[in-house]
C-alpha positions in Angstrom: 24.2 10.5 -42.6 27.4 11.3 -44.6 30.3 13.1 -43.6 29.1 16.0 -45.3 26.4 16.9 -42.8 27.2 19.9 -40.8 23.9 20.8 -38.0 23.8 24.5 -36.7 23.3 24.7 -32.9 20.2 26.3 -32.9 18.9 23.3 -35.2 19.7 20.6 -33.6 17.9 22.4 -30.0 14.9 23.1 -32.4 14.7 19.4 -33.5 15.9 17.7 -30.0 12.7 19.9 -28.7 10.7 17.8 -30.7 12.1 14.8 -28.9 10.2 13.4 -26.2 11.3 10.1 -24.9 15.5 9.5 -24.3 15.4 5.8 -26.3 14.3 8.1 -29.6 17.0 10.9 -29.0 19.7 8.8 -28.6 18.6 7.0 -31.8 19.9 10.0 -33.6 22.9 10.3 -31.2 23.2 6.7 -33.0 23.0 8.5 -36.6 25.8 11.2 -35.9 28.4 8.7 -34.1 29.1 7.7 -37.2 29.4 11.1 -39.1 32.2 12.0 -38.1 30.6 15.7 -36.7 32.1 15.9 -33.5 30.9 19.2 -33.1 27.1 17.9 -33.0 27.7 14.8 -31.6 29.4 16.7 -28.8 26.4 19.0 -28.8 23.3 16.3 -28.6 25.3 14.8 -25.8 25.5 17.4 -23.5 21.7 17.7 -24.2 21.0 14.4 -23.4 22.7 14.8 -20.1 20.7 17.4 -19.2 17.3 16.4 -20.7 17.7 12.6 -19.6 20.4 11.7 -16.8 19.4 8.2 -17.7 18.8 6.3 -21.1 15.5 4.5 -20.7 14.6 2.1 -23.0 11.3 -0.1 -23.5 12.6 -3.5 -23.3 16.3 -4.9 -24.4 15.7 -5.1 -27.8 16.4 -1.7 -28.2 19.7 -1.7 -26.9 21.4 -3.6 -29.3 21.6 -0.8 -32.3 22.4 1.3 -29.4 25.4 -0.7 -28.5 28.3 2.9 -29.5 25.8 5.3 -27.4 25.5 2.8 -24.4 29.2 2.4 -23.9 29.3 6.4 -23.1 26.4 7.0 -21.0 26.5 6.0 -17.5 23.1 4.8 -16.8 20.4 3.2 -18.3 16.5 2.0 -17.7 15.6 -1.1 -19.6 11.6 -2.3 -19.4 11.2 -6.0 -19.3 8.0 -7.2 -19.6 8.5 -10.6 -21.5 11.3 -13.0 -21.7 14.4 -11.4 -22.6 18.1 -12.5 -23.4 19.6 -11.1 -20.6 23.1 -12.3 -21.1 22.6 -10.0 -24.8 22.2 -7.4 -22.2 25.5 -8.0 -20.0 27.1 -8.0 -23.5 26.6 -4.3 -23.8 26.8 -3.1 -20.6 30.2 -2.2 -19.4 31.1 -2.8 -15.6 31.4 0.6 -15.0 27.8 1.6 -16.4 24.6 1.2 -13.6 21.7 -0.5 -15.1 17.9 0.1 -13.8 15.7 -2.7 -14.5 11.6 -2.5 -14.9 10.2 -6.3 -14.7 7.9 -8.2 -13.7 8.2 -12.2 -13.2 7.8 -13.2 -16.5 10.7 -10.8 -17.8 12.9 -13.4 -17.1 14.1 -16.5 -19.7 12.9 -20.0 -19.5 16.4 -21.1 -18.6 16.4 -18.3 -15.7 17.3 -21.3 -13.1 20.5 -22.9 -15.1 24.3 -22.0 -13.8 25.3 -20.1 -17.0 22.4 -17.9 -16.8 23.1 -17.3 -13.2 26.8 -16.3 -14.4 25.6 -13.7 -16.8 23.7 -11.9 -13.7 26.6 -11.5 -11.7 28.2 -9.3 -14.4 25.2 -7.0 -14.9 25.7 -4.2 -12.9 22.0 -3.8 -11.6 21.8 -0.5 -9.0 17.7 -0.1 -9.1 15.5 -2.6 -9.8 11.3 -2.8 -10.0 9.4 -5.6 -9.4 5.5 -6.3 -9.9 4.5 -10.1 -9.0 1.0 -10.7 -10.1 0.1 -14.4 -10.6 0.4 -17.2 -8.0 1.2 -19.8 -10.2 4.2 -17.6 -10.4 5.8 -18.5 -7.2 8.8 -20.6 -8.2 10.1 -18.0 -10.1 9.8 -15.1 -7.0 11.4 -18.0 -4.9 14.2 -18.1 -7.0 14.4 -14.2 -7.4 15.0 -14.1 -3.7 16.7 -16.7 -2.9 19.4 -17.1 -6.2 19.2 -13.9 -7.4 19.6 -11.1 -5.2 22.4 -12.4 -3.5 24.2 -12.0 -6.6 22.9 -8.4 -7.4 26.6 -6.9 -5.7 25.4 -3.7 -7.2 22.1 -2.8 -6.6 21.0 -0.1 -4.0 17.3 0.5 -4.8 14.3 -2.2 -5.0 10.7 -1.3 -5.3 8.6 -4.5 -5.1 4.8 -4.4 -5.6 3.1 -8.1 -4.9 -1.2 -7.8 -5.9 -3.7 -9.7 -3.9 -3.5 -12.9 -5.8 0.1 -13.7 -4.6 -0.5 -15.0 -1.4 1.8 -18.2 -1.4 4.7 -15.1 -2.0 3.9 -12.9 1.3 1.5 -14.3 3.4 3.2 -16.0 5.9 0.8 -18.9 7.2 2.5 -21.6 4.9 6.3 -23.2 5.2 6.8 -21.6 1.4 5.4 -18.2 2.2 7.6 -18.2 5.6 10.8 -19.2 3.9 10.8 -16.8 1.4 10.0 -13.8 3.2 12.5 -14.7 5.8 15.0 -15.2 3.3 14.4 -12.0 1.9 14.8 -9.7 5.0 17.6 -12.1 6.1 19.2 -11.0 3.0 18.5 -7.4 3.5 20.1 -7.3 6.9 23.3 -9.5 6.3 24.1 -9.6 2.5 22.6 -6.4 0.4 23.8 -3.2 0.0 20.6 -1.6 -0.3 20.1 2.3 0.7 16.4 2.1 -0.4 13.5 -0.2 -0.3 9.9 0.1 -1.4 7.2 -2.9 -1.1 4.0 -2.0 -1.7 1.6 -4.9 -1.0 -1.6 -4.9 -2.5 -2.9 -8.1 -0.6 -7.3 -8.1 0.3 -9.9 -8.4 -2.8 -13.5 -6.3 -3.5 -14.6 -7.2 -0.1 -12.0 -6.2 2.5 -8.4 -5.5 2.3 -5.7 -7.6 4.1 -2.7 -6.3 5.1 1.5 -7.6 5.2 1.7 -9.5 8.4 5.1 -8.3 10.2 6.6 -10.8 12.3 9.7 -10.8 14.7 11.9 -12.3 12.9 11.2 -10.0 9.9 11.3 -7.0 12.0 14.8 -7.9 13.8 16.6 -7.6 10.3 14.3 -4.6 9.2 15.4 -2.8 12.2 19.2 -4.1 11.7 19.2 -2.3 8.4 17.9 0.7 9.5 20.8 0.8 12.1 23.6 -0.7 10.3 23.1 0.7 6.3 22.7 4.4 5.1 19.3 4.0 4.3 18.0 6.9 2.2 14.3 5.5 1.1 12.2 3.2 2.9 8.6 3.1 2.2 6.1 0.1 3.4 2.6 0.3 2.2 -0.2 -2.1 3.4 1.8 -3.6 6.5 0.3 -4.9 9.4 2.7 -4.5 12.3 0.3 -5.8 15.5 2.1 -9.6 16.0 5.1 -6.8 16.8 3.9 -4.2 19.1 6.4 -5.2 21.7 9.1 -4.6 19.4 7.7 -1.3 18.0 9.9 1.0 20.2 13.1 -0.2 18.9 12.0 -0.1 15.1 10.5 3.5 16.2 14.2 3.9 17.7 15.7 3.0 14.2 14.1 5.2 12.5 14.5 8.6 14.1 18.2 7.8 14.9 19.0 7.8 11.1 21.1 10.2 9.9 20.8 9.5 6.4 17.0 8.9 6.2 15.4 11.1 3.5 12.2 9.4 2.5 9.7 7.9 4.6 6.3 6.6 4.0 4.5 4.1 6.5 0.6 5.2 4.8 -1.7 2.9 5.6 0.1 0.8 7.9 -0.9 -0.6 11.6 1.3 1.0 12.9 0.8 1.9 16.9 2.1 4.5 18.6 3.2 6.1 15.6 2.4 9.4 16.8 3.6 9.4 20.8 7.3 7.8 19.3 8.2 8.8 16.4 6.3 12.5 16.1 7.7 13.7 19.2 10.0 16.0 17.8 11.2 17.8 14.8 12.4 15.5 11.9 16.1 16.7 10.9 16.9 15.3 8.2 13.7 13.9 6.6 12.5 15.6 2.8 9.7 13.6 2.1 6.8 11.7 4.3 3.8 9.5 3.3 1.4 9.5 5.4 -2.2 8.0 5.6 -5.4 10.3 6.7 -6.1 8.0 9.9 -2.4 8.5 10.8 -2.8 12.1 10.7 -5.6 11.6 13.7 -3.6 8.9 15.8 -3.4 11.7 18.6 -6.7 13.1 19.7 -5.8 16.4 19.1 -3.5 15.5 16.1 -0.3 17.8 18.2 2.1 14.7 17.5 2.7 15.0 13.7 2.6 18.9 14.3 5.2 18.8 16.5 7.3 17.0 14.4 6.4 19.0 11.6 7.4 22.1 12.6 10.6 23.6 12.5 11.5 20.3 10.6 13.2 19.7 7.4 10.5 18.0 5.7 9.2 19.8 2.9 7.0 17.7 0.6 4.1 15.8 2.5 1.8 13.2 0.6 -1.3 11.7 2.7 -3.4 9.0 0.9 -6.8 8.1 1.3 -6.5 4.4 2.9 -8.0 2.7 -0.2 -7.8 -0.5 -2.2 -10.4 -1.8 -4.6 -13.8 -0.9 -3.5 -12.3 -0.1 0.2 -11.8 3.0 1.4 -11.7 4.8 5.0 -14.3 7.7 4.9 -14.2 8.6 8.7 -10.3 8.9 8.8 -10.7 11.5 5.4 -13.3 13.5 6.9 -11.3 13.6 10.4 -7.8 13.8 9.1 -8.8 16.6 6.1 -9.7 19.1 9.0 -6.5 18.3 11.4 -4.1 18.7 8.6 -6.1 22.5 8.0 -5.3 22.8 11.5 -1.9 22.8 11.5 -0.7 23.0 7.6 0.0 26.9 7.7 2.4 26.8 10.8 4.7 24.0 9.4 7.8 24.4 6.3 5.9 22.3 3.8 6.4 23.2 0.2 4.9 20.7 -1.7 1.9 18.5 -0.3 0.3 15.8 -2.4 -3.6 14.9 -1.2 -5.6 11.5 -2.5 -8.8 11.2 -2.4 -9.8 14.6 -0.8 -12.4 15.0 -3.9 -14.5 11.5 -2.9 -15.2 12.9 0.7 -18.7 13.8 0.8 -17.6 16.6 3.4 -17.6 20.4 1.4 -16.4 22.1 5.0 -14.1 19.8 6.0 -12.7 20.5 2.0 -13.1 24.5 2.4 -11.3 24.6 5.8 -8.1 23.1 4.1 -8.3 25.7 1.3 -8.4 28.7 3.6 -5.5 26.9 5.3 -3.6 26.5 2.0 -3.9 29.9 1.8 -1.7 30.3 5.4 0.4 27.9 4.5 3.8 28.2 2.6 2.7 25.8 -0.2 3.6 26.6 -3.0 3.0 23.3 -5.4 0.4 21.2 -5.0 -1.1 17.7 -6.3 -4.2 16.4 -6.2 -4.5 12.6 -6.8 -8.1 11.2 -7.2 -9.3 7.8 -7.9 -11.9 9.7 -10.6 -12.7 13.1 -10.5 -16.5 13.4 -12.1 -19.7 15.3 -11.5 -20.5 17.4 -8.8 -16.5 16.6 -7.2 -15.7 18.6 -10.6 -18.1 21.3 -10.0 -16.8 21.2 -6.5 -13.0 21.7 -7.6 -13.9 24.1 -9.7 -15.6 26.4 -7.4 -12.5 25.9 -5.0 -10.0 26.9 -7.4 -11.9 29.7 -8.4 -12.5 31.2 -5.1 -9.1 30.4 -3.6 -6.3 29.7 -6.1 -5.5 33.7 -6.3 -5.2 33.6 -2.5 -2.8 30.8 -2.1 1.1 30.8 -3.0 0.8 28.1 -5.2 2.9 28.1 -8.6 3.1 24.9 -9.6 -0.4 22.4 -9.3 -0.9 19.2 -10.7 -4.3 17.5 -11.2 -5.2 13.9 -12.2 -8.1 11.2 -12.7 -10.5 13.7 -15.1 -13.0 11.4 -16.6 -13.9 14.1 -19.1 -15.5 12.3 -21.7 -19.0 12.0 -19.7 -18.7 14.7 -17.9 -16.9 17.7 -20.2 -19.3 20.4 -18.9 -17.7 20.0 -15.8 -14.0 19.5 -16.8 -14.4 22.6 -18.6 -15.3 24.7 -15.5 -12.0 22.8 -13.8 -10.0 24.3 -16.8 -11.3 27.7 -16.5 -11.1 28.0 -13.4 -7.3 27.2 -13.7 -6.2 30.5 -15.3 -8.7 33.0 -12.6 -5.2 33.3 -11.5 -2.0 33.8 -13.9 0.3 33.0 -11.1 0.5 29.6 -11.9 4.3 28.4 -14.0 3.5 24.6 -14.1 0.9 22.9 -14.6 0.3 18.9 -14.6 -2.4 17.5 -16.7 -1.0 14.3 -16.6 -2.7 10.7 -15.8 -6.2 12.1 -17.5 -8.3 10.9 -20.6 -8.3 13.9 -22.5 -10.4 13.2 -25.6 -13.3 15.7 -25.3 -12.0 18.5 -27.3 -13.6 21.8 -25.7 -12.0 20.8 -22.3 -8.3 20.5 -24.1 -9.0 24.1 -25.5 -10.3 25.4 -22.5 -7.7 24.0 -20.7 -4.9 25.5 -23.0 -6.2 28.8 -22.6 -3.9 29.6 -20.1 -1.2 28.9 -22.5 -2.1 31.6 -24.7 -3.0 34.1 -21.4 -0.8 33.2 -18.5 2.4 35.5 -18.8 4.3 33.3 -16.2 3.4 29.8 -17.5 6.5 27.9 -17.9 5.9 24.5 -18.2 2.6 22.1 -19.3 3.0 18.4 -18.5 1.1 16.1 -20.4 1.2 11.9 -20.1 2.6 10.5 -23.5 -1.3 9.2 -24.6 -2.9 12.2 -23.6 -0.6 14.3 -25.8 -1.1 11.9 -29.2 -4.8 12.6 -28.7 -4.4 16.8 -28.0 -1.1 17.4 -30.2 -2.5 19.2 -32.5 -4.1 21.5 -30.0 -1.2 21.7 -28.0 0.6 22.8 -30.6 -1.9 25.3 -32.3 -2.1 26.6 -28.3 1.3 27.0 -28.0 1.8 29.2 -31.5 -0.1 31.8 -29.5 1.8 31.3 -26.4 1.9 34.6 -24.3 4.7 33.5 -21.9 8.3 33.8 -23.5 9.4 30.6 -21.6 7.1 28.2 -22.1 8.4 24.7 -22.5 6.0 21.4 -23.3 6.9 18.4 -21.8 5.7 14.8 -22.1 6.2 13.1 -19.0 8.1 10.0 -18.0 6.5 8.7 -15.2 8.8 5.5 -15.4 11.5 6.4 -13.2 12.9 4.3 -10.8 13.3 5.9 -7.3 11.8 7.9 -4.3 9.0 9.9 -6.1 10.0 13.7 -5.6 8.0 17.3 -7.0 10.1 18.0 -9.9 8.6 21.6 -10.5 
């Protein structure tokens, strides 16, 4: 890049529109940083602030050539999946910046227990961390993370932890190691941490059944203290078992309902006794997003508890899970929960609805009842998330879209898990049904497998026919497969405001609908 280079604002906008990832965009920023063209550099920075509030890098090695860019950027997200030189990262991150880290146990260097490494960790301004642990032999690492690392993360405000069923020694409290590790974590949470957002998703249990993370009285006491003394904004506990602390649950429920800062709550797939009678007795005043499982929708005989809590409440986004892990699924809860949802949905202010596993239910009457209720509701955006939509399920979805979509208020729709390489004909019917109404403004096709050209062509018919369509979303892998057809269709787009977005789902934080 020479100092004589001058790019027009139109050219900058055009080039930026072809860049899908923030780290690619900021490579362009780096190139311009030494060009002397302050106008172009300023224009690029404004584009970056609008499109990518957080600079996302796939690993720490990519930060070094971007050093001059990093110093101007308030928040950087780094994904670490191997032993990394965190000390070098600390050298290029300034104290006024905030660092978001996505990592697993293997992201720590071999010398992670050394005093020097711990010193560098105290200098890293880590504000958010997502950690996933998966192998039992990493227990030493996990114990160090809880006992030695977290206390030094004085800037940490958001923590997401996902643990799979192999990590029995980390979270099961039937041995001294597990009990000490868990107690240390919750004690830190209540007494020393600055966390305002916590998510612990425990994937325990093999294919033959499902185990839950057992909550002890000491753990629950620390959790209640945290809810009462911190401005907690988000709390997720997936697959927790509260049966051992039944007598203490009223205090926990009181802490949840008394919080004036809580915006996002997800208690899906947890054994929570009397949840409806304690928490769902009055409208939520501050809660915006609520995550439940189908079984929790029917915890009362008539389902009136959740209905009372949602009518006239602040909740605008409802996520309903299907209680599944591996091969285990509660079909009875699903078949009962969906009609209950249909019964009171039209009386709530819900704007976004996410359903998981609905089309794995072999109950056409319950599904039809839901769609009829959806037509009378205030829902404008919906996400249908399945483990696998194929064959008859895909045909059923196509028929429902064709019959009901135009009668709903939906203008935003997301569909996931289409395995179209084997069921292309059924998937094409789904694609055609999407465009039976031209009301959709945004359609999200991410988390699919687009290996069939005819299916892609059917999906993109809407690009050529829908005048209101503003955004079509793909995942990176699907976009690479469908690039030619996508751009070919965009050339014939009827909507003057249509944009293509390649989605990055690695953001750390409460998952909100961003349509």
